[in-house]
C-alpha positions in Angstrom: -2.5 40.6 -64.8 -5.3 41.0 -67.2 -8.3 43.1 -66.2 -10.6 40.3 -67.5 -10.9 38.0 -64.5 -13.4 35.3 -64.1 -14.3 32.8 -61.5 -13.7 29.1 -62.4 -14.5 26.1 -60.3 -13.2 22.5 -60.2 -13.4 19.5 -58.0 -9.9 19.8 -56.3 -8.7 16.6 -58.0 -9.6 18.1 -61.4 -7.8 21.4 -61.2 -5.6 21.7 -64.3 -2.0 21.2 -63.4 -0.8 24.7 -64.4 -3.5 26.3 -62.1 -2.9 23.8 -59.3 0.8 24.8 -59.2 -0.1 28.4 -59.0 -2.6 27.7 -56.1 0.1 25.7 -54.3 2.6 28.6 -54.7 0.1 31.2 -53.4 -0.7 29.0 -50.4 3.0 28.3 -49.7 3.7 32.1 -49.8 0.8 32.8 -47.4 1.3 29.9 -45.1 4.9 28.6 -45.4 5.3 24.9 -44.6 1.6 24.1 -45.4 0.8 21.0 -47.3 -1.3 21.8 -50.4 -4.7 20.0 -50.9 -7.5 19.0 -48.7 -9.0 15.8 -47.3 -10.9 14.1 -50.2 -13.6 13.0 -47.6 -14.6 16.7 -47.5 -15.3 16.8 -51.2 -13.0 19.8 -51.8 -13.9 22.2 -54.6 -11.5 24.9 -55.8 -12.7 28.3 -56.8 -10.2 30.4 -58.6 -10.3 34.0 -59.9 -8.1 33.9 -63.0 -7.5 35.9 -66.1 -7.8 34.6 -69.7 -4.1 33.8 -69.8 -4.5 31.4 -66.8 -2.9 33.5 -64.2 -4.6 33.0 -60.8 -5.3 36.2 -58.9 -7.1 34.5 -55.9 -8.1 31.1 -54.8 -10.1 29.3 -52.1 -11.4 25.9 -51.3 -15.0 24.9 -50.4 -15.2 21.9 -48.1 -18.4 20.0 -47.3 -19.6 17.8 -44.5 -22.7 17.0 -42.5 -23.0 18.5 -39.0 -25.4 17.2 -36.4 -26.8 20.0 -34.2 -30.0 20.8 -32.3 -31.7 17.5 -33.2 -31.0 17.9 -37.0 -28.3 17.2 -39.5 -27.1 20.1 -41.6 -25.2 19.9 -44.8 -22.5 22.5 -44.3 -19.8 24.0 -46.5 -16.7 25.8 -45.3 -14.3 28.2 -46.8 -10.7 27.2 -46.6 -7.3 28.5 -47.9 -8.6 31.8 -49.0 -5.6 33.6 -50.6 -4.9 36.4 -53.0 -1.7 37.0 -55.0 0.5 39.4 -53.1 0.9 41.7 -56.2 -2.8 42.3 -56.5 -3.9 42.5 -52.9 -6.0 45.5 -51.9 -7.9 45.6 -55.2 -11.0 43.8 -53.9 -10.2 40.5 -55.8 -10.3 38.3 -52.7 -13.7 39.8 -51.7 -15.0 39.2 -55.2 -14.0 35.6 -55.0 -15.5 35.1 -51.5 -18.7 36.7 -52.7 -18.8 34.4 -55.7 -18.3 31.4 -53.3 -21.3 32.6 -51.2 -23.4 32.9 -54.4 -22.5 29.4 -55.5 -23.3 28.0 -52.1 -26.6 29.9 -51.9 -27.6 28.4 -55.3 -26.7 24.9 -54.2 -30.0 23.4 -52.9 -28.0 20.6 -51.1 -26.2 23.1 -48.8 -27.9 24.3 -45.7 -25.2 26.7 -44.5 -21.7 28.0 -44.9 -19.7 27.9 -41.7 -16.0 28.6 -41.1 -13.6 30.5 -38.8 -11.2 33.2 -39.6 -8.7 35.4 -37.7 -10.8 38.0 -35.9 -9.3 40.9 -37.8 -10.5 39.3 -41.1 -14.2 39.2 -40.0 -15.0 42.6 -41.6 -13.6 41.3 -44.9 -16.0 38.3 -44.8 -18.9 40.4 -43.6 -18.4 42.7 -46.6 -18.7 39.6 -48.9 -22.0 38.7 -47.3 -21.2 36.4 -44.3 -22.2 37.3 -40.8 -20.4 36.5 -37.5 -21.9 34.1 -35.0 -21.3 35.6 -31.6 -20.1 33.2 -28.9 -20.0 30.3 -31.4 -17.0 27.9 -31.2 -16.1 25.4 -33.9 -14.6 22.2 -32.6 -12.4 20.8 -35.3 -9.9 18.0 -35.5 -11.3 14.7 -34.4 -13.4 13.7 -31.3 -10.2 12.1 -29.9 -8.0 15.1 -30.7 -10.3 18.2 -30.9 -9.1 21.6 -31.9 -11.4 24.4 -31.0 -11.5 28.0 -32.2 -11.4 29.2 -28.6 -8.1 27.3 -27.9 -5.4 29.2 -26.1 -3.5 31.4 -28.6 -6.4 31.5 -31.1 -8.3 34.7 -31.9 -10.9 33.3 -34.2 -14.3 34.6 -35.3 -16.9 32.2 -36.6 -18.7 33.3 -39.8 -21.8 31.9 -41.4 -24.5 32.2 -44.0 -27.7 30.2 -43.9 -29.6 28.9 -46.9 -32.4 27.0 -45.2 -36.2 27.7 -45.3 -35.9 29.1 -41.7 -32.6 30.9 -41.6 -33.3 32.9 -38.5 -34.1 29.9 -36.4 -31.1 28.0 -37.8 -28.8 31.0 -37.1 -30.2 31.0 -33.5 -29.4 27.2 -33.2 -25.8 27.9 -34.3 -25.2 31.0 -32.1 -23.4 30.8 -28.8 -22.8 27.1 -29.0 -19.9 24.7 -29.5 -20.4 23.1 -33.0 -18.9 19.6 -33.4 -17.4 20.2 -36.9 -14.7 17.5 -36.6 -13.4 17.6 -40.2 -10.5 15.3 -39.4 -6.8 15.5 -39.0 -6.0 17.1 -42.4 -8.3 20.1 -42.4 -8.4 20.6 -38.7 -10.6 23.7 -38.7 -11.7 23.5 -42.4 
């Protein structure tokens, strides 16, 4: 893999075929049996770390939705399907891509916060990239009729966030220690 890696982004539907195949292969390796792609209602955007030859080193998806909480509606983005090619893991490439995603979201004036869950042992990885844990916060995914919460039996999830509002401390407080009705649907059940 070339040392010259760059971050490229596409609406998920516009990812060039050769790159989309690589992303699907990386996801299938990381999560056997998964179905590639995301719910179009969540406006999925793919961010890829690739070399000049078109080899994908790492990939993730950004998903978007409005979340009503504390008397306000927030425009949220979530990270999903964060994966790094097995052969190049441990070189900081995944962290580089996650930090690039955070920078892109922070620059997007339409996004109030980034919010997602991860396996608890991965929380330090996301913290190193600039996200912070929300202690006691539970994301309630799925649908209102068939919810899936990050505190469901058998889950060991941490909820991570970054706030881009004019009053980030107050908004962080509103999202800390509460159950957040994420409800992204039946495809991306927890983003």
